[in-house]
C-alpha positions in Angstrom: -2.1 -14.4 26.6 -2.5 -14.8 30.3 0.0 -17.7 30.3 2.3 -16.7 27.5 5.9 -15.6 28.1 7.0 -12.1 27.3 9.3 -13.6 24.6 6.3 -15.2 23.0 4.2 -12.2 23.0 7.2 -10.2 21.5 7.2 -12.5 18.6 3.7 -11.7 17.4 3.9 -8.0 17.8 4.6 -5.8 14.6 7.9 -3.7 14.8 7.8 -1.8 18.1 3.9 -1.9 18.5 2.8 -2.6 21.2 5.6 -1.9 23.6 6.8 -4.3 26.2 5.1 -2.2 28.9 1.8 -2.4 27.1 2.1 -6.2 26.6 2.8 -6.8 30.2 -0.4 -4.5 31.0 -2.3 -6.6 28.5 -1.1 -9.8 30.0 -2.2 -8.7 33.6 -5.5 -7.7 32.1 -6.0 -11.1 30.5 -5.2 -12.7 33.9 -7.6 -10.8 35.7 -10.5 -10.2 33.2 -10.9 -13.2 31.0 -14.3 -13.9 32.7 -13.7 -17.7 32.8 -12.9 -19.2 36.3 -13.3 -22.9 35.3 -10.0 -24.5 34.8 -11.0 -26.7 31.9 -12.4 -23.6 29.9 -9.4 -21.6 30.7 -7.0 -24.4 29.7 -9.2 -24.8 26.4 -8.9 -20.9 25.7 -5.2 -20.8 26.1 -4.9 -23.8 23.8 -7.0 -22.1 21.2 -5.1 -18.9 21.6 -1.7 -20.8 21.0 -3.1 -22.5 17.9 -4.2 -18.9 16.6 -0.6 -17.4 17.3 0.9 -20.5 15.4 -1.4 -19.9 12.6 -0.6 -16.1 12.4 3.1 -17.1 12.4 2.7 -19.5 9.6 0.7 -16.9 7.5 3.5 -14.4 8.0 6.1 -17.0 6.9 4.0 -17.9 3.9 3.6 -14.1 3.0 7.5 -13.7 3.3 8.1 -16.8 1.2 5.6 -15.5 -1.5 7.0 -11.9 -1.4 10.4 -13.3 -1.8 9.2 -15.4 -4.9 7.5 -12.5 -6.6 10.6 -10.3 -6.0 12.7 -13.1 -7.8 10.5 -13.3 -10.9 10.2 -9.6 -11.2 13.8 -9.1 -10.9 14.4 -11.8 -13.5 12.0 -10.4 -16.3 12.8 -7.5 -18.5 9.7 -5.7 -17.8 9.9 -5.9 -14.0 13.7 -4.5 -14.2 12.3 -1.7 -16.1 9.6 -0.8 -13.7 11.9 -1.3 -10.7 14.1 1.4 -12.3 11.4 4.0 -11.4 12.2 5.1 -8.0 9.0 4.7 -6.0 8.1 1.3 -7.6 9.0 -1.7 -5.6 8.8 -5.5 -6.5 5.1 -5.9 -5.3 4.0 -2.8 -7.2 5.6 -4.0 -10.4 4.1 -7.4 -10.1 0.5 -5.7 -9.6 1.1 -3.6 -12.7 2.4 -6.6 -14.8 -0.4 -8.9 -13.6 -2.9 -6.3 -14.5 -1.8 -5.4 -18.0 -0.4 -8.8 -19.0 1.8 -8.2 -22.0 2.7 -4.8 -23.2 2.1 -5.9 -26.7 -1.7 -5.9 -25.9 -1.5 -2.1 -26.3 -0.4 -0.5 -29.5 -0.3 3.0 -28.2 0.5 4.5 -24.6 -2.9 6.2 -24.5 -4.5 2.8 -24.7 -2.4 1.7 -21.7 -3.3 4.9 -19.6 -6.9 4.3 -20.6 -6.8 0.8 -19.4 -5.3 1.8 -16.0 -7.9 4.6 -15.6 -5.2 7.4 -15.9 -6.3 8.9 -19.1 -7.4 12.5 -18.8 -11.0 13.4 -20.0 -11.6 17.1 -20.8 -15.1 18.6 -20.4 -15.8 21.4 -22.9 -18.7 23.6 -23.8 -18.4 25.6 -26.9 -15.0 27.1 -27.2 -14.3 27.4 -23.3 -12.5 24.7 -21.5 -14.4 23.8 -18.2 -12.6 21.0 -16.5 -10.7 17.7 -16.9 -10.7 14.8 -14.9 -9.7 10.9 -15.0 -11.8 8.6 -17.0 -14.1 6.2 -15.2 -12.7 3.3 -17.1 -10.0 1.0 -16.0 -9.0 -1.1 -12.8 -10.0 0.5 -9.5 -7.1 -1.4 -7.7 -4.6 -0.1 -10.4 -6.0 3.5 -10.0 -5.2 3.2 -6.4 -1.7 1.6 -6.7 -0.9 4.2 -9.3 -2.1 7.1 -7.2 -0.1 5.9 -4.2 3.0 5.4 -6.3 2.6 8.9 -7.7 2.1 10.4 -4.1 5.4 8.6 -3.0 7.2 9.8 -6.2 6.5 13.4 -5.5 7.5 13.1 -1.9 10.7 11.3 -2.3 13.8 13.2 -3.3 13.5 12.1 -7.0 13.3 13.8 -10.5 9.7 13.3 -10.2 9.6 15.7 -7.0 11.6 18.2 -9.0 9.2 18.1 -11.8 6.3 18.4 -9.6 7.7 21.5 -7.9 8.5 22.9 -11.2 5.2 22.5 -12.5 3.3 23.3 -9.4 3.3 27.1 -9.8 2.3 27.1 -13.5 -0.5 24.7 -13.3 -2.2 25.6 -10.0 -3.5 29.2 -9.2 -2.0 31.0 -6.2 -4.5 31.7 -3.4 -2.9 33.9 -0.6 -5.7 32.6 1.8 -4.8 28.9 1.5 -1.3 29.1 0.5 0.6 28.4 -1.9 -1.9 27.1 -4.4 -5.6 26.6 -4.9 -7.1 23.3 -6.2 -6.0 19.8 -5.9 -2.4 20.5 -7.0 -1.2 21.9 -3.5 
């Protein structure tokens, strides 16, 4: 980092982080505080750093190629196009969903698929009163997380899912003037 040019440092940063001013500041710190004064050791550290930067660039190139290949496969498959038609789902999300479930013919009912993904509601009831409901503990933990994030994005984006959520919010959640507008996990 101490001997790298500002152009080389810009190539390894993500989007706009860190800023150019911060990169220059880090470079000055590296020149003054690397802790090694022996020329041979300093040269070896700089060489190792260049190798690590090259490996990082190669890993990013491989990731981009893999993402492009996954996107091509998903866009070519019927199931992938169906999943991509749902607004918050992108090619990588669709690939994760399809890879987890395999073939849709594995499930005879929609409830089996929901249970496999861990998104089947389970109600707890004592006698005649309804106490609470929660998601089952079965299913893939990774898919639960993916579907949760997709759901959050769906209700935040300006889609029909957002409109449905806003319409159901007052009817499904109780109003609490102290917490506004609703009480519980709905708000």
